[in-house]
C-alpha positions in Angstrom: 22.4 25.6 3.7 22.8 28.7 5.7 23.3 32.2 4.6 25.9 34.5 6.7 22.7 35.8 8.7 21.8 32.3 10.0 18.6 31.9 7.5 17.7 28.8 5.4 18.8 29.3 1.7 17.0 25.6 0.6 14.2 24.5 1.6 14.4 20.7 2.2 11.3 18.9 1.3 9.5 21.6 -1.0 10.3 21.7 -4.6 10.0 25.6 -5.2 12.2 27.7 -3.3 9.9 31.0 -3.1 6.6 32.5 -3.8 6.3 33.9 -7.2 3.8 36.7 -7.3 0.2 36.1 -8.4 -0.1 37.9 -11.8 -3.7 38.3 -11.0 -2.9 40.3 -7.8 -2.5 44.0 -7.6 -0.7 43.7 -4.3 2.0 40.9 -3.2 3.7 40.2 0.6 7.1 39.7 1.3 9.4 40.1 4.1 11.9 42.9 3.7 12.5 43.2 7.4 12.1 40.5 9.9 11.0 42.5 12.6 8.1 44.1 10.4 5.6 41.3 10.6 4.8 39.6 13.9 2.7 36.9 12.1 5.3 36.0 9.3 4.3 32.7 7.8 7.8 31.0 7.4 8.1 29.1 3.9 8.4 25.7 5.1 5.4 25.9 7.2 3.3 22.8 7.8 0.9 22.1 4.7 -2.5 23.4 5.3 -5.5 22.3 3.7 -8.6 24.6 2.4 -12.0 23.1 2.2 -13.2 24.0 -1.6 -16.8 24.6 -3.1 -17.4 24.0 -6.6 -20.5 24.3 -9.0 -19.2 21.2 -11.0 -16.0 18.8 -10.8 -15.9 17.2 -14.4 -14.2 19.0 -16.7 -14.2 18.9 -20.5 -10.6 18.8 -22.1 -10.3 21.1 -24.9 -6.8 20.5 -25.6 -6.5 18.1 -28.2 -3.2 16.6 -27.4 -3.3 15.2 -23.8 -5.1 12.7 -24.8 -8.2 12.7 -22.5 -11.6 13.9 -23.0 -12.4 14.5 -19.6 -11.0 15.2 -15.7 -11.7 15.4 -12.6 -9.2 16.4 -10.0 -10.4 16.4 -6.3 -7.5 18.4 -5.3 -5.9 21.7 -6.2 -2.2 22.0 -5.1 -0.1 19.1 -4.5 2.2 18.6 -1.7 4.6 16.4 -4.0 6.1 19.8 -5.0 7.4 18.7 -8.4 9.4 21.3 -9.5 8.6 21.1 -13.1 4.6 20.8 -12.6 2.4 22.5 -15.2 -0.2 22.6 -12.8 1.5 24.8 -10.7 0.3 28.0 -12.8 -3.6 26.8 -11.8 -3.0 27.7 -8.2 -3.0 31.7 -9.4 -6.7 31.1 -10.7 -7.5 30.6 -6.5 -5.5 33.7 -5.8 -2.3 31.9 -4.4 1.0 32.1 -5.8 2.2 29.1 -8.0 5.5 28.7 -5.9 5.5 27.6 -2.4 1.5 28.0 -2.1 0.9 25.7 -4.6 2.3 22.8 -2.4 1.6 23.9 1.1 -2.0 25.2 0.5 -4.0 22.2 -0.4 -8.1 23.3 -1.8 -10.0 20.2 -1.0 -13.3 19.6 -3.2 -15.3 18.2 -0.4 -18.0 18.3 -2.7 -16.6 16.1 -5.3 -18.2 12.7 -5.0 -21.5 14.3 -4.6 -20.8 16.5 -7.8 -19.0 13.2 -9.4 -23.1 11.6 -9.5 -24.7 14.8 -10.2 -22.7 14.7 -13.7 -22.9 10.7 -14.2 -26.4 11.3 -14.2 -27.4 13.7 -16.8 -29.3 12.9 -19.4 -27.1 13.3 -22.4 -23.8 11.6 -20.6 -22.1 8.6 -23.0 -19.9 7.4 -20.6 -17.0 8.7 -22.2 -13.7 7.9 -19.5 -12.9 10.1 -17.3 -9.5 10.9 -16.3 -8.9 11.4 -12.4 -6.0 13.7 -12.2 -5.3 15.6 -15.5 -4.0 18.4 -13.5 -3.2 17.5 -9.9 -2.2 14.0 -8.2 -5.4 12.2 -6.9 -3.1 10.1 -4.6 -0.9 13.1 -3.4 -0.7 12.7 0.3 -3.9 14.9 1.3 -5.5 11.8 0.3 -4.7 9.8 3.1 -7.1 12.0 5.0 -9.8 13.0 2.9 -10.2 9.6 0.8 -11.8 11.6 -1.7 -10.2 9.6 -4.8 -11.9 6.3 -2.8 -15.2 7.5 -3.0 -14.9 8.7 -6.6 -13.5 5.2 -7.2 -16.4 3.2 -5.3 -19.0 5.6 -7.6 -17.2 4.8 -10.8 -17.4 1.2 -10.1 -21.4 1.7 -8.8 -22.5 3.2 -12.1 -19.8 1.2 -14.3 -18.1 4.4 -15.4 -14.6 4.1 -16.9 -11.8 6.1 -15.5 -7.9 5.9 -16.1 -5.5 7.8 -13.5 -2.0 9.0 -13.6 -0.1 8.8 -10.0 3.5 8.8 -8.5 2.2 7.5 -5.1 2.1 4.0 -3.6 -1.2 5.3 -1.8 -3.2 4.2 -4.5 -2.2 0.3 -3.7 -4.8 1.2 -0.8 -7.5 1.1 -3.1 -6.7 -2.2 -4.9 -9.8 -4.1 -3.8 -11.9 -1.5 -5.7 -9.2 -1.6 -8.4 -9.3 -5.1 -9.0 -13.3 -5.1 -9.2 -13.1 -2.4 -12.0 -10.5 -4.4 -13.7 -12.2 -7.2 -14.3 -15.0 -5.1 -16.1 -12.7 -2.8 -17.9 -13.2 0.0 -16.4 -9.8 1.3 -15.4 -6.3 2.2 -16.4 -3.5 3.6 -14.5 -0.2 5.3 -15.4 2.4 5.6 -13.5 5.0 8.6 -13.9 8.7 8.0 -13.0 10.9 10.7 -13.8 14.0 9.2 -12.4 15.5 6.2 -10.8 18.2 8.0 -9.4 17.2 8.8 -5.3 19.0 11.4 -5.2 17.6 13.3 -8.0 14.3 12.5 -7.4 14.4 14.0 -4.0 15.7 17.2 -5.7 12.7 17.4 -8.2 9.9 15.7 -6.4 10.3 15.9 -2.8 7.7 14.6 -1.4 6.9 11.6 -3.7 7.3 7.7 -3.1 10.6 6.3 -4.8 11.0 4.8 -8.3 11.0 1.4 -6.4 8.0 2.2 -4.8 6.5 3.3 -8.0 7.6 0.0 -9.9 5.9 -1.9 -7.5 2.4 -0.1 -8.1 2.8 -1.4 -11.7 3.6 -4.7 -10.5 0.9 -5.0 -8.2 -1.8 -3.2 -10.2 -0.8 -5.4 -13.2 -0.7 -8.7 -11.5 -4.8 -8.2 -10.5 -5.2 -7.6 -14.2 -5.5 -3.8 -14.5 -4.1 -2.6 -17.5 -1.1 -0.2 -16.8 1.6 2.2 -17.9 4.2 4.0 -17.4 5.1 8.2 -18.0 8.7 8.7 -18.1 7.6 12.6 -18.0 9.1 15.0 -18.4 12.6 14.3 -20.1 14.8 17.4 -19.0 17.4 17.3 -21.1 21.1 17.4 -19.4 19.6 15.6 -16.0 17.3 12.6 -17.0 16.9 12.0 -20.5 19.8 9.4 -20.8 17.5 7.2 -17.8 14.7 6.6 -20.4 16.0 3.1 -21.6 16.3 2.1 -18.2 12.7 3.4 -17.0 11.0 2.0 -19.8 12.8 -1.3 -18.9 11.7 -1.5 -15.7 8.2 -0.6 -16.2 7.9 -3.1 -18.7 9.5 -6.2 -16.4 7.2 -5.4 -13.8 3.9 -5.5 -15.9 3.4 -2.3 -17.9 2.0 -2.5 -21.5 2.0 1.1 -22.7 4.5 4.3 -22.3 4.7 8.0 -22.7 6.9 10.7 -22.2 7.1 14.4 -22.5 9.9 16.8 -23.2 9.8 19.6 -20.0 8.6 22.7 -20.7 8.0 25.9 -18.7 5.0 27.4 -19.7 3.9 30.7 -17.6 5.6 31.0 -13.9 7.2 27.7 -14.1 10.0 29.0 -16.3 11.1 31.6 -12.5 10.5 28.7 -10.6 12.5 26.4 -12.5 15.3 28.0 -13.2 15.9 29.4 -9.5 15.6 25.9 -8.8 18.3 24.6 -11.2 20.2 27.2 -10.4 20.7 26.0 -6.6 20.9 22.5 -7.1 23.1 22.5 -10.4 24.7 25.5 -10.9 27.5 23.8 -12.5 25.3 22.4 -15.1 22.9 24.9 -15.1 23.7 27.0 -18.8 23.8 23.3 -20.2 20.5 22.3 -19.5 18.7 25.5 -19.9 20.2 25.8 -23.3 19.3 22.2 -24.3 15.6 22.9 -22.9 16.0 25.8 -25.5 17.2 23.6 -28.1 14.3 21.5 -27.8 11.8 24.7 -28.3 13.0 26.8 -31.0 15.1 28.9 -28.4 12.5 28.9 -25.7 12.1 27.0 -22.8 8.3 26.7 -23.6 6.4 26.0 -26.6 2.4 26.4 -26.5 1.3 25.0 -29.8 -0.5 21.9 -29.7 1.2 18.7 -30.7 4.7 20.3 -30.7 4.2 21.6 -27.3 5.2 18.7 -25.1 7.3 16.9 -27.8 9.6 19.6 -28.4 11.5 19.8 -32.3 15.2 20.0 -32.7 17.8 17.6 -32.9 17.9 17.0 -28.9 13.9 16.2 -29.1 14.1 14.1 -32.3 16.6 12.1 -30.3 14.3 11.9 -27.2 11.6 11.0 -29.6 13.9 8.2 -31.3 14.9 6.7 -28.0 11.5 6.4 -26.8 10.1 4.2 -29.7 13.1 2.4 -30.4 13.0 1.1 -26.5 9.3 0.7 -26.5 9.5 -1.6 -29.6 12.6 -3.7 -27.4 10.6 -4.0 -24.3 7.1 -4.6 -25.8 5.1 -1.4 -25.0 2.5 0.1 -27.3 1.7 -3.1 -29.1 -1.9 -2.5 -28.2 -3.9 0.2 -27.2 -5.6 0.0 -23.6 -9.3 0.1 -24.5 -12.3 1.1 -21.6 -15.7 0.0 -22.0 -18.4 1.9 -22.1 -21.1 -0.5 -22.7 -21.4 -1.3 -18.9 -22.4 2.1 -18.1 -25.8 2.7 -15.8 -27.6 5.0 -12.8 -27.9 2.6 -10.1 -31.5 2.2 -8.9 -32.3 4.0 -5.7 -33.0 2.0 -2.8 -36.8 2.1 -1.6 -37.2 3.4 1.7 -39.3 1.1 4.0 -41.6 1.8 6.3 
């Protein structure tokens, strides 16, 4: 789509359509007059990778309702561009915008493998499962180049450290050799996020992700080698994709998934502004309906920060989604047994002796 002055008003291939101001910065950059800035970076510019440095890479998760005790994220920011992503807010901590910057300025933690080893070799470590991802996708496009997730899996296998992952990228199948070995030792489990089976909706919601067909292939291929897999039907957005939950759960189960989860969309922090802008531009005819239905799930707001209810919602519509999920999990044999990983095999590999 073009404006009257010939400038594009919708950035294809990006989820966010604007760069929101960073709440931690006093100043922000804006292009008010085209002739005013000679080296202005156009908003749909090529993705940039920024090498980051950290003192630690494994984080203890304080939130009691996310199903993980520790998380490890080798990348900050995510080129997938999912417009609803709660992790966008965290990009502001790095001095960037949660909007377009989140998708095109990716921080690469190249020291993640060394820091992971250091963490595992702590005397008090008890091999509690660690979630790779948790904030951003560890198999986002950057992984094709930097291969940090593969290195982390190699370390986890060597130390017999159990890990879980959630992804929406078929790049994970590149590491099937390692995951197959981990599966034999019950050291890994993978959940695949599927938001929609509608390809046109996926392209708008998650512009640089793989197709739903490919995500079902991930579940099939991983299940075939004995790796416990599940599906995250998330987020359910009232009036956009909530009606797809039965089909998503059925398709996942038919391809080997044993577990399932879901969330109801919540627009925390600056995601409120980004999603509202996106929804008005993509679904102007449905904006009011969808927006009010989201509010109906969060007591009149579009976000609820209370643990336990923030990702499930409340009210009639949220209860309908919950009932649908429970029913179709039962019909498809999902969540019958808990996925258990083995913590008893953990050991620190003996350092190889130097030969002289």
